[in-house]
LUMSEZA-313006 format. One record per residue (C-alpha): residue number from 1; x, y, z; chain. Coordinates in steps of 0.25 Angstrom, whole numbers, plus 5000, padded with zeros to 4 digits. Each point is the difference from the previous one (the first is absolute). Layout:
<pts>
k | X | Y | Z | c
NUM | X | Y | Z | A
...
</pts>
This chain:
<pts>
k | X | Y | Z | c
1 | 5054 | 4915 | 5664 | A
2 | 4994 | 4987 | 5006 | A
3 | 5005 | 5001 | 5014 | A
4 | 4989 | 4999 | 5010 | A
5 | 5001 | 5014 | 5006 | A
6 | 4987 | 5001 | 5007 | A
7 | 5002 | 5001 | 5015 | A
8 | 4986 | 5006 | 5004 | A
9 | 5000 | 4993 | 5014 | A
10 | 5013 | 5005 | 5004 | A
11 | 4999 | 5014 | 4994 | A
12 | 4986 | 5002 | 5006 | A
13 | 5006 | 4997 | 5013 | A
14 | 5011 | 5010 | 4998 | A
15 | 4990 | 5010 | 4996 | A
16 | 5005 | 5001 | 4985 | A
17 | 4994 | 4997 | 4987 | A
18 | 5001 | 4986 | 4993 | A
19 | 5012 | 4997 | 4992 | A
20 | 4999 | 5002 | 4985 | A
21 | 5005 | 4990 | 4990 | A
22 | 5015 | 5003 | 4996 | A
23 | 4995 | 5001 | 4986 | A
24 | 4992 | 5013 | 5004 | A
25 | 5011 | 5005 | 5008 | A
26 | 5010 | 4999 | 4989 | A
27 | 4991 | 5010 | 4992 | A
28 | 5000 | 5010 | 5010 | A
29 | 5011 | 5011 | 5003 | A
30 | 5011 | 4994 | 5008 | A
31 | 4999 | 5002 | 5015 | A
32 | 5012 | 5005 | 5008 | A
33 | 5005 | 4985 | 5001 | A
34 | 4996 | 4986 | 4996 | A
35 | 5001 | 4987 | 5008 | A
36 | 4997 | 4987 | 4994 | A
37 | 4997 | 4988 | 5009 | A
38 | 5001 | 4986 | 4996 | A
39 | 4995 | 4990 | 5011 | A
40 | 4998 | 4985 | 4999 | A
41 | 4987 | 5000 | 5008 | A
42 | 4986 | 5001 | 4994 | A
43 | 4993 | 5013 | 5000 | A
44 | 4989 | 4995 | 5009 | A
45 | 5009 | 4993 | 5010 | A
46 | 4999 | 5006 | 5014 | A
47 | 5015 | 4999 | 5002 | A
48 | 5003 | 5008 | 4987 | A
49 | 4989 | 5010 | 5003 | A
50 | 5007 | 5002 | 5014 | A
51 | 5013 | 5002 | 4994 | A
52 | 4995 | 5010 | 4990 | A
53 | 4993 | 5008 | 5011 | A
54 | 5013 | 5000 | 5008 | A
55 | 5008 | 5004 | 4988 | A
56 | 4991 | 5012 | 4997 | A
57 | 5000 | 5004 | 5015 | A
58 | 5015 | 4999 | 5001 | A
59 | 5003 | 5008 | 4988 | A
60 | 4990 | 5011 | 5005 | A
61 | 5009 | 5001 | 5012 | A
62 | 5012 | 5003 | 4991 | A
63 | 4992 | 5010 | 4993 | A
64 | 4996 | 4992 | 4988 | A
65 | 4985 | 5000 | 4998 | A
66 | 4992 | 4992 | 4990 | A
67 | 4992 | 5009 | 4990 | A
68 | 5008 | 5012 | 5005 | A
69 | 5015 | 5000 | 4997 | A
70 | 5001 | 4985 | 4997 | A
71 | 4993 | 4990 | 4991 | A
72 | 5000 | 4986 | 5003 | A
73 | 4997 | 4989 | 4989 | A
74 | 4996 | 4987 | 5008 | A
75 | 5002 | 4986 | 4993 | A
76 | 4997 | 4987 | 5007 | A
77 | 5005 | 4987 | 4995 | A
78 | 4991 | 4991 | 5008 | A
79 | 5011 | 4989 | 5002 | A
80 | 5000 | 4998 | 4985 | A
81 | 5014 | 5001 | 4994 | A
82 | 4996 | 5002 | 4985 | A
83 | 4990 | 5011 | 5005 | A
84 | 5012 | 5007 | 5008 | A
85 | 5009 | 5000 | 4988 | A
86 | 4989 | 5006 | 4991 | A
87 | 4997 | 5011 | 5011 | A
88 | 5015 | 5003 | 5001 | A
89 | 5000 | 5003 | 4985 | A
90 | 4989 | 5010 | 5002 | A
91 | 5005 | 5006 | 5012 | A
92 | 5014 | 5003 | 4994 | A
93 | 4994 | 5005 | 4987 | A
94 | 4993 | 5011 | 5009 | A
95 | 5014 | 5005 | 5003 | A
96 | 4998 | 5003 | 5015 | A
97 | 5010 | 5007 | 5008 | A
98 | 5001 | 4988 | 5010 | A
99 | 4995 | 4986 | 5001 | A
100 | 4996 | 4992 | 5013 | A
101 | 5001 | 4985 | 4998 | A
102 | 4993 | 4992 | 5011 | A
103 | 5005 | 4986 | 4999 | A
104 | 5011 | 4992 | 4993 | A
105 | 4993 | 4998 | 4987 | A
106 | 4997 | 5015 | 4999 | A
107 | 5015 | 5003 | 5001 | A
108 | 5004 | 4990 | 4990 | A
109 | 4990 | 5005 | 4990 | A
110 | 5003 | 5014 | 5001 | A
111 | 5015 | 4999 | 5001 | A
112 | 5000 | 4993 | 4986 | A
113 | 4993 | 5012 | 4994 | A
114 | 5007 | 5012 | 5006 | A
115 | 5014 | 5003 | 5005 | A
116 | 4997 | 5015 | 5001 | A
117 | 4987 | 5002 | 5008 | A
118 | 5003 | 4999 | 5015 | A
119 | 4994 | 4987 | 5006 | A
120 | 4997 | 4999 | 5015 | A
121 | 4996 | 4986 | 5005 | A
122 | 4993 | 4994 | 5012 | A
123 | 4996 | 4986 | 5004 | A
124 | 5012 | 4994 | 4992 | A
125 | 5008 | 4988 | 5004 | A
126 | 5015 | 5000 | 5000 | A
127 | 5002 | 5011 | 4989 | A
128 | 5016 | 4997 | 4999 | A
129 | 4999 | 4986 | 4997 | A
130 | 4989 | 5003 | 4990 | A
131 | 5009 | 5010 | 4993 | A
132 | 4991 | 5012 | 5002 | A
133 | 5011 | 5008 | 5007 | A
134 | 5015 | 4998 | 5001 | A
135 | 5000 | 5000 | 5016 | A
136 | 4991 | 5006 | 5011 | A
137 | 5009 | 5011 | 5004 | A
138 | 5003 | 5005 | 4985 | A
139 | 4988 | 4995 | 4991 | A
140 | 5006 | 5007 | 4988 | A
141 | 4991 | 5002 | 4988 | A
142 | 4986 | 5005 | 5000 | A
143 | 4994 | 4990 | 5011 | A
144 | 4999 | 5000 | 5015 | A
145 | 4990 | 4997 | 5011 | A
146 | 4996 | 4992 | 5012 | A
147 | 5001 | 4985 | 5001 | A
148 | 4991 | 4990 | 5008 | A
149 | 5008 | 4987 | 5001 | A
150 | 5014 | 4994 | 4997 | A
151 | 5004 | 4986 | 4997 | A
152 | 5004 | 4996 | 5014 | A
153 | 4986 | 5003 | 5006 | A
154 | 4995 | 4988 | 4992 | A
155 | 5007 | 4991 | 5010 | A
156 | 4993 | 5007 | 5011 | A
157 | 4986 | 4996 | 4994 | A
158 | 5005 | 4985 | 4999 | A
159 | 5005 | 5000 | 5014 | A
160 | 4986 | 5005 | 5005 | A
161 | 4994 | 4988 | 4993 | A
162 | 5009 | 4990 | 5008 | A
163 | 4994 | 5006 | 5013 | A
164 | 4986 | 4994 | 4996 | A
165 | 4995 | 4987 | 5006 | A
166 | 4997 | 4990 | 4994 | A
167 | 5015 | 5001 | 4995 | A
168 | 5001 | 5006 | 4986 | A
169 | 5011 | 4992 | 4992 | A
170 | 4996 | 5004 | 4986 | A
171 | 4997 | 5014 | 4995 | A
172 | 4994 | 5004 | 4987 | A
173 | 5005 | 5014 | 4995 | A
174 | 4989 | 5007 | 4993 | A
175 | 5002 | 5012 | 4990 | A
176 | 4997 | 5004 | 4986 | A
177 | 5013 | 5000 | 4991 | A
178 | 4994 | 5012 | 4992 | A
179 | 4997 | 5009 | 5011 | A
180 | 5011 | 4995 | 5010 | A
181 | 5013 | 5000 | 4991 | A
182 | 5008 | 5001 | 5013 | A
183 | 4995 | 4986 | 5005 | A
184 | 5012 | 4993 | 4996 | A
185 | 5009 | 5009 | 5009 | A
186 | 4991 | 4997 | 5011 | A
187 | 4999 | 4985 | 4997 | A
188 | 5015 | 4999 | 5001 | A
189 | 4999 | 5006 | 5014 | A
190 | 4989 | 4991 | 5004 | A
191 | 5007 | 4987 | 4995 | A
192 | 5012 | 5004 | 5008 | A
193 | 4992 | 5002 | 5013 | A
194 | 4993 | 4987 | 4997 | A
195 | 5012 | 4992 | 5001 | A
196 | 5003 | 5006 | 5014 | A
197 | 4985 | 4998 | 5004 | A
198 | 4999 | 4986 | 4994 | A
199 | 4988 | 5004 | 4992 | A
200 | 4998 | 4996 | 4985 | A
201 | 4996 | 5011 | 4991 | A
202 | 4992 | 5000 | 4987 | A
203 | 4997 | 5011 | 4991 | A
204 | 4985 | 5001 | 4997 | A
205 | 4998 | 5011 | 4989 | A
206 | 4986 | 5005 | 4997 | A
207 | 4996 | 5007 | 4987 | A
208 | 4985 | 5000 | 5001 | A
209 | 4988 | 4997 | 5008 | A
210 | 5000 | 4985 | 4996 | A
211 | 5015 | 4999 | 5005 | A
212 | 4995 | 5007 | 5013 | A
213 | 4989 | 4990 | 5002 | A
214 | 5009 | 4989 | 4998 | A
215 | 5007 | 5003 | 5013 | A
216 | 4988 | 4995 | 5008 | A
217 | 5005 | 4986 | 4996 | A
218 | 5013 | 5001 | 5008 | A
219 | 4999 | 4990 | 5011 | A
220 | 5012 | 5002 | 5008 | A
221 | 5010 | 5011 | 5004 | A
222 | 4998 | 5015 | 5000 | A
223 | 4999 | 5012 | 4991 | A
224 | 5009 | 5012 | 4999 | A
225 | 4994 | 5011 | 4991 | A
226 | 5011 | 5009 | 4994 | A
227 | 4998 | 5015 | 4998 | A
228 | 4992 | 5000 | 4988 | A
229 | 4989 | 5009 | 4995 | A
230 | 4993 | 4989 | 4992 | A
231 | 4997 | 4993 | 5013 | A
232 | 4996 | 5013 | 5007 | A
233 | 4990 | 5003 | 4988 | A
234 | 4995 | 4985 | 5001 | A
235 | 5001 | 4999 | 5015 | A
236 | 4985 | 4996 | 5002 | A
237 | 5001 | 4987 | 4991 | A
238 | 5015 | 4998 | 5006 | A
239 | 4995 | 5000 | 5014 | A
240 | 4988 | 4991 | 4997 | A
241 | 5009 | 4989 | 4994 | A
242 | 5009 | 5001 | 5012 | A
243 | 4989 | 4999 | 5009 | A
244 | 4995 | 4988 | 4993 | A
245 | 5014 | 4993 | 5000 | A
246 | 5000 | 5003 | 5015 | A
247 | 5015 | 5003 | 5000 | A
248 | 5008 | 5011 | 5008 | A
249 | 5004 | 5011 | 4991 | A
250 | 5009 | 5013 | 5002 | A
251 | 4997 | 5012 | 4992 | A
252 | 5008 | 5013 | 4996 | A
253 | 4989 | 5009 | 5004 | A
254 | 4991 | 5002 | 5012 | A
255 | 4988 | 5002 | 4990 | A
256 | 5000 | 4985 | 4998 | A
257 | 4999 | 4997 | 5015 | A
258 | 4989 | 5010 | 5002 | A
259 | 4992 | 4992 | 4990 | A
260 | 5002 | 4986 | 5006 | A
261 | 5015 | 4997 | 4997 | A
262 | 5008 | 4994 | 5012 | A
263 | 5012 | 5009 | 5002 | A
264 | 5008 | 5011 | 4993 | A
265 | 5013 | 5007 | 5002 | A
266 | 4999 | 5013 | 4992 | A
267 | 5004 | 5014 | 4998 | A
268 | 4991 | 5012 | 5000 | A
269 | 4998 | 5003 | 4985 | A
270 | 4991 | 5012 | 5002 | A
271 | 5012 | 5006 | 5007 | A
272 | 5009 | 4998 | 4988 | A
273 | 4990 | 5007 | 4991 | A
274 | 5000 | 5012 | 5011 | A
275 | 5015 | 5000 | 5000 | A
276 | 5000 | 5000 | 4984 | A
277 | 4993 | 5013 | 5000 | A
278 | 5012 | 5007 | 5007 | A
279 | 5009 | 4995 | 4988 | A
280 | 4990 | 5004 | 4990 | A
281 | 5000 | 5014 | 5006 | A
282 | 5015 | 5001 | 5000 | A
283 | 5002 | 4995 | 4986 | A
284 | 4989 | 5010 | 4995 | A
285 | 5008 | 5011 | 5007 | A
286 | 5013 | 4996 | 4993 | A
287 | 5006 | 4988 | 5007 | A
288 | 5005 | 4988 | 4992 | A
289 | 4996 | 4986 | 5002 | A
290 | 5014 | 4995 | 4999 | A
291 | 5004 | 5009 | 5012 | A
292 | 4988 | 4995 | 5009 | A
293 | 5004 | 4987 | 5007 | A
294 | 4990 | 4988 | 5000 | A
295 | 4994 | 4998 | 5013 | A
296 | 4997 | 4986 | 5007 | A
297 | 4988 | 4998 | 5009 | A
298 | 5004 | 5000 | 5014 | A
299 | 4987 | 4996 | 5006 | A
300 | 4994 | 4986 | 5000 | A
301 | 4988 | 4994 | 5006 | A
302 | 4996 | 4986 | 5004 | A
303 | 4985 | 4998 | 4999 | A
304 | 4993 | 4986 | 5004 | A
305 | 4986 | 4996 | 4999 | A
306 | 4997 | 4990 | 5011 | A
307 | 4986 | 4998 | 4994 | A
308 | 5006 | 4994 | 4988 | A
309 | 5010 | 4992 | 5008 | A
310 | 4988 | 4993 | 5007 | A
311 | 4992 | 4998 | 4987 | A
312 | 5012 | 4992 | 4994 | A
313 | 5004 | 4993 | 5013 | A
314 | 5013 | 5007 | 5001 | A
315 | 5008 | 5005 | 5012 | A
316 | 5010 | 5011 | 5000 | A
317 | 5012 | 5000 | 5009 | A
318 | 5000 | 5008 | 5012 | A
319 | 5013 | 5007 | 4996 | A
320 | 4993 | 5005 | 4987 | A
321 | 4988 | 5005 | 5007 | A
322 | 5008 | 5007 | 5010 | A
323 | 5006 | 5009 | 4989 | A
324 | 4987 | 5002 | 4992 | A
325 | 4997 | 5015 | 4998 | A
326 | 4985 | 4996 | 4998 | A
327 | 4992 | 4988 | 5003 | A
328 | 4986 | 4998 | 4994 | A
329 | 4992 | 4991 | 5010 | A
</pts>
């Protein structure tokens, strides 16, 4: 199997051995149970590594210990939709007892390949509108999990941009259609909010590094970065282009703000992975995904980077600063 299974840094930290390729594991006697993980992040991405560590630790608390009574096959899509699809094929072929899908593209690809293997998801936007589950309380089928955002939250991001001086009257919404298939749902919410806020909204899809670099040519307005693991995987060039454009931007993850973005209103994706471990445990012990309600995020945090605001000559409203959970100065 071609999945990048090696997590030496994480496993060394946990005092375990380096993960072996799934092709090797497939040839060994079956462990007690087998978990397949398909994540949209890259294997060497700090965020993905942190989530992997959290998952292993949370599963251990539930009594599932990697290389003991649980084998984990790790696949990392690096924000590449074609790669995620290929890895989904390979994971399902291993016939694991259960699958964890981190990110919307992971769910999309896995659900196309199995209706029988239980799938728990985390960091997924609006699973009902996307057709992953029938409803939140009674998912039905073989899929359940934990959400990060829903459509109405997109209007909140837009509202935040209107509290920046100089006044933002035009907003470019940035996403990759291949890795953010829910974007049209959010765009409708944003357009509805834009009429009330008297802002013009324009979609600004990005597909590769060249289209990201082209954002630097934007001369006016603001940028709203939708939840999208392509932009997360390519956040360094994205932040560089935004810095060059000197435009205010709001992001879906605090990670961007910690690395130089202006502000974010975000959920705790690491907590979603931790909570997903509890569903994995329950399903491995006999529960059915159809009977486990999808759970929405309940905690959101506003982070503002005043150093970035000063660098681009922007001022944020006192009301926005007053409700910030974290201010970077």
